[in-house]
N, CA and C atoms as an extended XYZ file, in Angstrom:
456
Properties=species:S:1:pos:R:3:atomname:S:1:resname:S:1:resid:I:1 pbc="F F F"
N        -9.424      -18.620       -6.692 N   UNK     1
C        -8.522      -17.666       -7.661 CA  UNK     1
C        -7.302      -18.718       -8.188 C   UNK     1
N        -7.294      -18.325       -9.393 N   UNK     2
C        -6.157      -19.581       -9.962 CA  UNK     2
C        -5.062      -19.168       -9.713 C   UNK     2
N        -4.186      -20.459       -9.879 N   UNK     3
C        -3.077      -19.940       -9.985 CA  UNK     3
C        -2.326      -19.277      -11.329 C   UNK     3
N        -2.796      -19.580      -12.135 N   UNK     4
C        -2.305      -18.434      -12.942 CA  UNK     4
C        -2.585      -17.112      -13.420 C   UNK     4
N        -3.920      -16.370      -12.922 N   UNK     5
C        -3.752      -15.323      -12.794 CA  UNK     5
C        -3.205      -14.260      -12.195 C   UNK     5
N        -2.963      -13.170      -12.636 N   UNK     6
C        -2.782      -12.291      -11.888 CA  UNK     6
C        -3.337      -11.140      -11.018 C   UNK     6
N        -3.232      -11.249      -10.081 N   UNK     7
C        -3.745      -10.138       -9.031 CA  UNK     7
C        -2.990       -8.814       -8.834 C   UNK     7
N        -3.696       -7.665       -9.302 N   UNK     8
C        -3.127       -6.265       -9.080 CA  UNK     8
C        -3.975       -5.702       -8.175 C   UNK     8
N        -3.134       -5.073       -7.042 N   UNK     9
C        -3.640       -4.311       -6.095 CA  UNK     9
C        -3.536       -2.779       -6.302 C   UNK     9
N        -4.376       -2.320       -5.355 N   UNK    10
C        -3.863       -0.540       -5.223 CA  UNK    10
C        -4.071       -0.233       -3.910 C   UNK    10
N        -4.139        0.605       -3.026 N   UNK    11
C        -4.433        1.309       -1.889 CA  UNK    11
C        -5.688        1.779       -2.270 C   UNK    11
N        -7.117        1.310       -1.444 N   UNK    12
C        -8.516        1.787       -1.547 CA  UNK    12
C        -8.442        3.435       -1.693 C   UNK    12
N        -8.980        4.178       -2.103 N   UNK    13
C        -9.462        5.509       -2.169 CA  UNK    13
C        -9.410        6.099       -0.619 C   UNK    13
N       -10.032        5.082        0.030 N   UNK    14
C       -11.159        5.307        1.164 CA  UNK    14
C        -9.580        5.629        2.582 C   UNK    14
N        -8.354        4.775        1.996 N   UNK    15
C        -7.585        4.648        2.649 CA  UNK    15
C        -6.394        5.931        2.577 C   UNK    15
N        -6.462        6.465        1.454 N   UNK    16
C        -5.786        7.267        0.512 CA  UNK    16
C        -6.361        9.068        0.948 C   UNK    16
N        -7.331        8.993        1.617 N   UNK    17
C        -8.353        9.931        1.772 CA  UNK    17
C        -8.442        9.812        3.300 C   UNK    17
N        -8.018        9.157        3.740 N   UNK    18
C        -7.849        8.636        5.925 CA  UNK    18
C        -6.267        9.138        5.811 C   UNK    18
N        -5.451        9.333        5.134 N   UNK    19
C        -4.360        9.195        4.690 CA  UNK    19
C        -3.716       10.859        4.962 C   UNK    19
N        -4.819       11.366        3.446 N   UNK    20
C        -4.372       13.071        3.646 CA  UNK    20
C        -5.093       13.717        4.506 C   UNK    20
N        -6.568       13.387        5.254 N   UNK    21
C        -6.974       13.987        5.871 CA  UNK    21
C        -6.521       15.145        6.713 C   UNK    21
N        -5.449       14.867        7.774 N   UNK    22
C        -5.047       16.098        8.263 CA  UNK    22
C        -4.724       16.685        7.875 C   UNK    22
N        -4.094       16.833        6.364 N   UNK    23
C        -3.524       17.813        5.788 CA  UNK    23
C        -4.953       18.743        5.274 C   UNK    23
N        -6.302       17.782        4.668 N   UNK    24
C        -7.376       18.867        4.703 CA  UNK    24
C        -7.834       19.410        5.342 C   UNK    24
N        -7.722       18.757        6.969 N   UNK    25
C        -8.448       19.738        8.224 CA  UNK    25
C        -7.665       20.925        7.854 C   UNK    25
N        -6.159       21.032        8.310 N   UNK    26
C        -5.027       21.676        8.041 CA  UNK    26
C        -5.432       22.980        7.477 C   UNK    26
N        -5.695       22.323        6.082 N   UNK    27
C        -6.057       23.490        5.137 CA  UNK    27
C        -7.672       24.401        5.367 C   UNK    27
N        -8.337       23.504        6.139 N   UNK    28
C        -9.514       24.480        6.489 CA  UNK    28
C        -9.526       25.288        7.637 C   UNK    28
N        -8.513       25.041        8.729 N   UNK    29
C        -7.968       25.491        9.311 CA  UNK    29
C        -7.656       27.274        8.932 C   UNK    29
N        -6.230       26.949        7.827 N   UNK    30
C        -6.006       27.965        7.467 CA  UNK    30
C        -7.259       29.043        6.588 C   UNK    30
N        -8.015       27.765        6.043 N   UNK    31
C        -9.297       29.205        5.607 CA  UNK    31
C        -9.774       29.971        6.539 C   UNK    31
N       -10.290       29.430        7.662 N   UNK    32
C       -10.815       29.978        8.866 CA  UNK    32
C       -10.144       31.192        9.415 C   UNK    32
N        -8.594       30.839        9.265 N   UNK    33
C        -7.540       31.997        9.785 CA  UNK    33
C        -8.064       32.964        8.597 C   UNK    33
N        -7.439       32.349        7.703 N   UNK    34
C        -7.601       33.797        6.702 CA  UNK    34
C        -9.658       34.589        6.433 C   UNK    34
N       -10.133       34.008        7.321 N   UNK    35
C       -11.828       34.926        7.488 CA  UNK    35
C       -11.476       35.527        8.320 C   UNK    35
N       -11.110       34.923        9.408 N   UNK    36
C       -10.737       35.842       10.548 CA  UNK    36
C        -9.663       36.887       11.082 C   UNK    36
N        -8.350       36.518       10.679 N   UNK    37
C        -7.217       37.086       10.781 CA  UNK    37
C        -6.527       38.342        9.736 C   UNK    37
N        -7.031       37.237        8.535 N   UNK    38
C        -5.751       37.999        7.103 CA  UNK    38
C        -5.944       36.977        6.289 C   UNK    38
N        -6.610       37.501        4.841 N   UNK    39
C        -6.741       36.627        3.912 CA  UNK    39
C        -5.891       36.321        3.043 C   UNK    39
N        -4.222       36.530        3.757 N   UNK    40
C        -2.662       36.130        3.437 CA  UNK    40
C        -2.516       34.584        3.992 C   UNK    40
N        -3.700       33.749        4.887 N   UNK    41
C        -3.943       33.044        5.004 CA  UNK    41
C        -4.348       31.853        3.887 C   UNK    41
N        -4.791       32.373        2.790 N   UNK    42
C        -5.659       31.596        1.428 CA  UNK    42
C        -4.392       30.967        1.370 C   UNK    42
N        -3.315       31.987        0.774 N   UNK    43
C        -2.033       31.091        0.263 CA  UNK    43
C        -1.543       29.769        1.171 C   UNK    43
N        -1.536       30.082        2.497 N   UNK    44
C        -0.771       28.717        3.139 CA  UNK    44
C        -1.885       27.739        3.122 C   UNK    44
N        -3.846       27.875        2.872 N   UNK    45
C        -4.412       26.944        2.701 CA  UNK    45
C        -4.381       26.085        1.530 C   UNK    45
N        -3.946       27.126        0.070 N   UNK    46
C        -3.451       26.367       -1.190 CA  UNK    46
C        -2.250       25.538       -0.876 C   UNK    46
N        -1.435       25.845       -0.594 N   UNK    47
C        -0.247       25.279       -0.446 CA  UNK    47
C        -0.514       23.677        0.134 C   UNK    47
N        -1.442       23.949        1.532 N   UNK    48
C        -1.659       22.766        2.390 CA  UNK    48
C        -2.197       21.448        1.364 C   UNK    48
N        -3.361       22.267        0.831 N   UNK    49
C        -4.202       21.981       -0.042 CA  UNK    49
C        -3.515       21.021       -1.528 C   UNK    49
N        -2.386       21.643       -1.701 N   UNK    50
C        -1.783       21.086       -2.723 CA  UNK    50
C        -0.725       19.705       -2.521 C   UNK    50
N        -0.716       19.816       -1.255 N   UNK    51
C         0.221       19.203       -0.136 CA  UNK    51
C        -0.478       17.379        0.000 C   UNK    51
N        -1.948       17.629       -0.288 N   UNK    52
C        -2.665       16.153        0.758 CA  UNK    52
C        -3.006       15.965       -0.811 C   UNK    52
N        -3.378       16.791       -2.131 N   UNK    53
C        -3.492       16.421       -3.148 CA  UNK    53
C        -2.470       15.344       -3.626 C   UNK    53
N        -1.198       15.810       -2.954 N   UNK    54
C        -0.234       15.087       -3.533 CA  UNK    54
C        -0.164       13.492       -2.669 C   UNK    54
N        -0.136       13.891       -1.436 N   UNK    55
C        -0.240       12.707       -1.079 CA  UNK    55
C        -1.031       11.941       -1.539 C   UNK    55
N        -2.311       11.971       -1.386 N   UNK    56
C        -3.349       11.633       -2.136 CA  UNK    56
C        -3.225       10.733       -3.316 C   UNK    56
N        -2.655       11.498       -4.619 N   UNK    57
C        -1.844       10.859       -5.400 CA  UNK    57
C        -0.616        9.988       -5.322 C   UNK    57
N         0.314       10.218       -4.381 N   UNK    58
C         1.401        9.194       -3.968 CA  UNK    58
C         0.613        8.157       -3.804 C   UNK    58
N        -0.316        7.755       -2.567 N   UNK    59
C        -0.806        6.545       -2.376 CA  UNK    59
C        -1.157        5.905       -3.160 C   UNK    59
N        -2.065        6.543       -3.869 N   UNK    60
C        -3.215        5.729       -5.111 CA  UNK    60
C        -2.010        5.410       -6.059 C   UNK    60
N        -1.052        5.978       -5.875 N   UNK    61
C         0.020        5.296       -6.996 CA  UNK    61
C         0.564        3.941       -7.127 C   UNK    61
N         0.514        3.437       -5.830 N   UNK    62
C         1.164        2.459       -5.041 CA  UNK    62
C         0.319        1.115       -5.830 C   UNK    62
N         1.120        0.092       -6.635 N   UNK    63
C         0.753       -0.997       -7.393 CA  UNK    63
C         1.155       -2.311       -6.823 C   UNK    63
N         0.111       -3.323       -6.304 N   UNK    64
C         0.936       -4.337       -6.014 CA  UNK    64
C         0.093       -5.647       -7.087 C   UNK    64
N         1.481       -6.038       -7.715 N   UNK    65
C         0.971       -7.020       -8.774 CA  UNK    65
C         1.393       -8.267       -8.460 C   UNK    65
N         0.732       -9.235       -8.250 N   UNK    66
C         0.934      -10.716       -7.458 CA  UNK    66
C         1.000      -11.978       -8.490 C   UNK    66
N         1.921      -12.391       -9.230 N   UNK    67
C         1.758      -13.177      -10.274 CA  UNK    67
C         1.922      -14.897       -9.312 C   UNK    67
N         2.434      -15.760      -10.234 N   UNK    68
C         2.547      -16.913      -10.061 CA  UNK    68
C         4.120      -16.951       -9.175 C   UNK    68
N         4.895      -16.470       -9.704 N   UNK    69
C         6.694      -16.304       -9.970 CA  UNK    69
C         7.177      -14.881       -8.872 C   UNK    69
N         6.512      -14.187       -9.332 N   UNK    70
C         6.839      -13.286       -8.557 CA  UNK    70
C         6.066      -11.918       -7.779 C   UNK    70
N         6.155      -11.218       -7.376 N   UNK    71
C         5.690       -9.547       -6.704 CA  UNK    71
C         6.338       -8.786       -7.162 C   UNK    71
N         5.519       -8.091       -7.633 N   UNK    72
C         6.236       -6.879       -8.710 CA  UNK    72
C         5.187       -5.586       -7.528 C   UNK    72
N         6.106       -4.887       -6.999 N   UNK    73
C         5.514       -3.582       -6.619 CA  UNK    73
C         5.695       -2.222       -6.801 C   UNK    73
N         5.058       -1.607       -7.427 N   UNK    74
C         5.617       -0.501       -7.977 CA  UNK    74
C         5.345        1.266       -7.225 C   UNK    74
N         6.037        2.074       -7.584 N   UNK    75
C         5.225        3.292       -6.587 CA  UNK    75
C         5.553        4.503       -7.045 C   UNK    75
N         5.423        5.629       -7.206 N   UNK    76
C         6.026        6.876       -7.541 CA  UNK    76
C         4.932        7.809       -8.515 C   UNK    76
N         5.028        9.036       -8.407 N   UNK    77
C         4.287        9.607       -9.473 CA  UNK    77
C         5.760        9.958      -10.301 C   UNK    77
N         6.225       11.149      -10.152 N   UNK    78
C         7.316       11.568      -10.819 CA  UNK    78
C         8.893       10.574      -10.986 C   UNK    78
N         9.111        9.976       -9.646 N   UNK    79
C        10.189        9.045      -10.320 CA  UNK    79
C         9.630        7.898       -9.948 C   UNK    79
N         9.322        6.927      -10.539 N   UNK    80
C         9.199        5.630      -10.618 CA  UNK    80
C        10.042        4.687       -9.907 C   UNK    80
N         9.804        3.586       -8.690 N   UNK    81
C        10.540        2.425       -7.945 CA  UNK    81
C         9.878        0.999       -8.406 C   UNK    81
N        10.205        0.567       -8.803 N   UNK    82
C         9.474       -0.735       -9.316 CA  UNK    82
C        10.870       -2.126       -8.051 C   UNK    82
N         9.975       -3.047       -7.723 N   UNK    83
C        10.686       -3.935       -6.937 CA  UNK    83
C        10.035       -4.895       -7.263 C   UNK    83
N        10.692       -6.000       -7.608 N   UNK    84
C        10.040       -7.398       -7.852 CA  UNK    84
C        10.901       -8.472       -7.137 C   UNK    84
N         9.831       -9.238       -6.223 N   UNK    85
C        10.470      -10.035       -5.093 CA  UNK    85
C        10.121      -11.309       -5.997 C   UNK    85
N        11.363      -12.770       -5.884 N   UNK    86
C        10.211      -13.787       -6.766 CA  UNK    86
C         9.474      -14.463       -5.501 C   UNK    86
N         8.757      -15.314       -6.035 N   UNK    87
C         7.109      -15.741       -4.649 CA  UNK    87
C         7.835      -16.898       -3.931 C   UNK    87
N         8.960      -17.681       -4.421 N   UNK    88
C         9.427      -18.844       -3.042 CA  UNK    88
C        10.416      -18.122       -2.289 C   UNK    88
N        10.761      -16.450       -1.968 N   UNK    89
C        11.275      -16.117       -1.052 CA  UNK    89
C        10.192      -15.566        0.078 C   UNK    89
N         9.148      -15.708       -0.339 N   UNK    90
C         8.079      -15.311        1.143 CA  UNK    90
C         8.145      -16.259        2.214 C   UNK    90
N         8.694      -15.255        3.472 N   UNK    91
C         8.807      -16.376        4.627 CA  UNK    91
C         7.238      -16.911        5.461 C   UNK    91
N         6.628      -15.318        5.486 N   UNK    92
C         5.739      -15.419        6.675 CA  UNK    92
C         4.899      -14.005        6.213 C   UNK    92
N         3.648      -14.292        6.945 N   UNK    93
C         2.087      -13.390        6.450 CA  UNK    93
C         1.899      -12.707        7.678 C   UNK    93
N         1.465      -11.511        7.570 N   UNK    94
C         1.227      -10.843        8.971 CA  UNK    94
C        -0.079       -9.759        8.306 C   UNK    94
N        -0.833       -9.791        8.672 N   UNK    95
C        -2.080       -8.946        8.691 CA  UNK    95
C        -2.335       -7.960        9.926 C   UNK    95
N        -2.379       -6.664        9.312 N   UNK    96
C        -2.716       -5.866       10.786 CA  UNK    96
C        -3.935       -5.060       10.439 C   UNK    96
N        -4.849       -4.638       11.574 N   UNK    97
C        -5.862       -4.016       11.507 CA  UNK    97
C        -6.058       -3.598       12.422 C   UNK    97
N        -6.340       -1.538       12.066 N   UNK    98
C        -6.367       -1.138       13.477 CA  UNK    98
C        -7.720       -0.693       13.379 C   UNK    98
N        -8.603       -0.346       14.169 N   UNK    99
C        -9.745        0.470       14.241 CA  UNK    99
C       -10.754        0.930       13.402 C   UNK    99
N        -9.867        2.022       12.846 N   UNK   100
C        -9.991        2.484       11.712 CA  UNK   100
C       -10.264        1.810       10.010 C   UNK   100
N        -9.244        0.589       10.638 N   UNK   101
C        -9.377       -0.035        8.880 CA  UNK   101
C       -10.403       -0.925        9.072 C   UNK   101
N       -10.690       -1.541       10.335 N   UNK   102
C       -11.646       -2.451       10.422 CA  UNK   102
C       -12.910       -1.999       10.426 C   UNK   102
N       -13.412       -0.755       10.653 N   UNK   103
C       -14.261       -0.077        9.876 CA  UNK   103
C       -14.544        0.399        8.629 C   UNK   103
N       -13.507        0.672        7.858 N   UNK   104
C       -13.553        0.730        6.489 CA  UNK   104
C       -13.329       -0.618        5.834 C   UNK   104
N       -12.859       -1.811        6.479 N   UNK   105
C       -12.771       -3.006        6.065 CA  UNK   105
C       -11.697       -3.343        5.043 C   UNK   105
N       -10.620       -2.522        5.424 N   UNK   106
C        -9.047       -2.455        4.486 CA  UNK   106
C        -8.064       -3.225        5.965 C   UNK   106
N        -7.156       -3.336        5.052 N   UNK   107
C        -6.210       -4.006        6.050 CA  UNK   107
C        -5.133       -4.073        5.317 C   UNK   107
N        -3.875       -4.043        6.254 N   UNK   108
C        -2.116       -3.759        5.901 CA  UNK   108
C        -2.039       -5.602        5.856 C   UNK   108
N        -1.035       -5.489        5.071 N   UNK   109
C        -0.166       -7.084        4.551 CA  UNK   109
C         0.851       -7.381        4.776 C   UNK   109
N         1.897       -7.417        5.676 N   UNK   110
C         3.154       -7.955        5.521 CA  UNK   110
C         3.748       -9.188        5.130 C   UNK   110
N         4.363       -9.137        4.440 N   UNK   111
C         5.186      -10.322        3.673 CA  UNK   111
C         6.579      -10.092        4.742 C   UNK   111
N         7.210      -11.459        5.294 N   UNK   112
C         8.297      -11.544        5.223 CA  UNK   112
C         9.290      -12.098        4.154 C   UNK   112
N        10.457      -11.598        4.050 N   UNK   113
C        11.071      -12.727        2.522 CA  UNK   113
C        12.571      -12.919        3.326 C   UNK   113
N        13.152      -13.302        2.577 N   UNK   114
C        14.224      -13.919        2.547 CA  UNK   114
C        15.665      -12.638        1.316 C   UNK   114
N        14.545      -12.283        0.744 N   UNK   115
C        15.043      -11.258        0.197 CA  UNK   115
C        15.921       -9.952        0.723 C   UNK   115
N        17.218      -10.139        0.424 N   UNK   116
C        18.279       -9.257        1.399 CA  UNK   116
C        17.905       -7.540        0.695 C   UNK   116
N        16.938       -7.109       -0.198 N   UNK   117
C        16.833       -5.835       -0.852 CA  UNK   117
C        15.553       -5.905       -0.223 C   UNK   117
N        14.583       -6.577       -0.227 N   UNK   118
C        12.900       -6.131        0.746 CA  UNK   118
C        12.821       -7.290        1.631 C   UNK   118
N        13.683       -7.454        2.983 N   UNK   119
C        13.300       -8.034        3.920 CA  UNK   119
C        11.744       -8.496        4.271 C   UNK   119
N        11.075       -7.120        4.009 N   UNK   120
C         9.437       -6.939        4.206 CA  UNK   120
C         9.190       -5.958        3.302 C   UNK   120
N         7.790       -6.572        2.797 N   UNK   121
C         7.055       -6.513        2.002 CA  UNK   121
C         5.803       -5.760        2.875 C   UNK   121
N         5.676       -4.575        2.242 N   UNK   122
C         4.049       -3.859        2.844 CA  UNK   122
C         2.893       -3.985        1.940 C   UNK   122
N         1.630       -4.258        2.429 N   UNK   123
C         0.558       -3.753        1.057 CA  UNK   123
C        -0.359       -3.241        2.216 C   UNK   123
N        -0.258       -1.691        1.793 N   UNK   124
C        -0.789       -0.743        2.988 CA  UNK   124
C        -2.164       -0.639        2.318 C   UNK   124
N        -3.635       -0.863        2.630 N   UNK   125
C        -4.773       -0.128        2.440 CA  UNK   125
C        -5.626       -0.710        1.617 C   UNK   125
N        -5.025       -1.911        1.626 N   UNK   126
C        -6.300       -3.250        0.912 CA  UNK   126
C        -6.940       -3.565        1.175 C   UNK   126
N        -7.884       -3.556        0.322 N   UNK   127
C        -9.434       -4.351        0.985 CA  UNK   127
C        -9.577       -6.061        1.586 C   UNK   127
N       -10.106       -5.996        2.839 N   UNK   128
C        -9.963       -7.142        3.219 CA  UNK   128
C       -10.364       -8.139        2.314 C   UNK   128
N        -9.580       -9.451        2.179 N   UNK   129
C        -9.708      -10.510        1.199 CA  UNK   129
C        -9.336      -11.726        1.780 C   UNK   129
N        -9.209      -12.706        1.260 N   UNK   130
C        -8.765      -14.082        1.395 CA  UNK   130
C        -6.872      -13.848        0.453 C   UNK   130
N        -6.411      -12.857        0.863 N   UNK   131
C        -5.395      -13.088       -0.441 CA  UNK   131
C        -3.796      -13.936        0.165 C   UNK   131
N        -4.130      -13.799        1.767 N   UNK   132
C        -2.949      -14.633        2.377 CA  UNK   132
C        -3.207      -16.135        1.890 C   UNK   132
N        -4.033      -16.869        2.039 N   UNK   133
C        -4.527      -17.701        0.743 CA  UNK   133
C        -3.798      -17.651       -0.084 C   UNK   133
N        -4.321      -17.153       -0.895 N   UNK   134
C        -3.786      -17.540       -2.543 CA  UNK   134
C        -1.928      -16.996       -2.545 C   UNK   134
N        -1.487      -16.367       -1.791 N   UNK   135
C        -0.010      -16.043       -1.669 CA  UNK   135
C         0.275      -17.625       -0.974 C   UNK   135
N        -0.230      -18.124        0.214 N   UNK   136
C         0.297      -19.049        0.269 CA  UNK   136
C         0.836      -20.142       -0.590 C   UNK   136
N        -0.844      -20.217       -1.504 N   UNK   137
C        -0.743      -21.547       -2.234 CA  UNK   137
C         0.290      -21.488       -3.623 C   UNK   137
N         0.322      -20.073       -4.027 N   UNK   138
C         1.372      -19.758       -4.848 CA  UNK   138
C         2.904      -19.378       -4.502 C   UNK   138
N         3.034      -19.569       -3.293 N   UNK   139
C         4.210      -19.762       -2.375 CA  UNK   139
C         4.823      -21.241       -2.820 C   UNK   139
N         3.476      -22.130       -2.023 N   UNK   140
C         4.207      -23.429       -2.106 CA  UNK   140
C         4.409      -24.002       -3.484 C   UNK   140
N         3.973      -23.629       -4.389 N   UNK   141
C         3.939      -24.068       -5.646 CA  UNK   141
C         5.089      -23.442       -6.220 C   UNK   141
N         5.793      -22.184       -5.789 N   UNK   142
C         6.758      -21.963       -6.446 CA  UNK   142
C         7.903      -22.441       -6.201 C   UNK   142
N         7.972      -22.892       -4.553 N   UNK   143
C         8.855      -23.628       -4.112 CA  UNK   143
C         9.041      -25.029       -4.624 C   UNK   143
N         8.049      -25.801       -4.730 N   UNK   144
C         7.757      -26.775       -5.465 CA  UNK   144
C         8.605      -27.248       -6.661 C   UNK   144
N         8.238      -26.374       -7.942 N   UNK   145
C         8.778      -25.464       -8.927 CA  UNK   145
C        10.008      -25.600       -9.128 C   UNK   145
N        10.604      -25.496       -8.410 N   UNK   146
C        12.143      -24.712       -8.234 CA  UNK   146
C        12.606      -25.784       -7.349 C   UNK   146
N        12.299      -26.368       -6.725 N   UNK   147
C        13.200      -27.348       -5.881 CA  UNK   147
C        13.273      -26.813       -4.518 C   UNK   147
N        12.994      -25.926       -3.682 N   UNK   148
C        13.660      -25.738       -2.673 CA  UNK   148
C        12.668      -26.042       -1.465 C   UNK   148
N        13.146      -26.276       -0.605 N   UNK   149
C        13.460      -26.644        0.653 CA  UNK   149
C        13.578      -26.271        2.093 C   UNK   149
N        12.744      -26.329        2.854 N   UNK   150
C        13.042      -25.227        4.052 CA  UNK   150
C        13.684      -26.093        4.958 C   UNK   150
N        14.540      -25.425        5.580 N   UNK   151
C        15.380      -26.334        6.849 CA  UNK   151
C        15.398      -25.284        7.510 C   UNK   151
N        14.531      -25.472        8.974 N   UNK   152
C        14.879      -24.912       10.065 CA  UNK   152
C        15.688      -25.420       10.905 C   UNK   152
């Protein structure tokens, strides 16, 4: 990837479905209870289905935009929150994959930064890629352009 190209990432639909799966299973259990015990359990099932749909939409509303100068994090459905972190503030990169994420070929990417508002930046449920290499190159270029040198 070139240094001037913007990268736009969102959590994968598989990841959002996995996060909403417990609520979906609970809705199915309420449907079975409605069939066996009382039809009023259908109301609980509909409520839990609505919560599962909201969770799925909320997770899919996350957007991670990576440019040469900054990382823009957007989240929210009804109330948006947009965080911007300068690229030269990124210090460390951590990739985490549970067994389920490995099967689905997804990953969590955690960036540690010197930004006081966002000490850690998490990219949740993104597809496996060489994104760390690209971010590392952009961080080094941003530090060089801003004449920032790290002292240990």
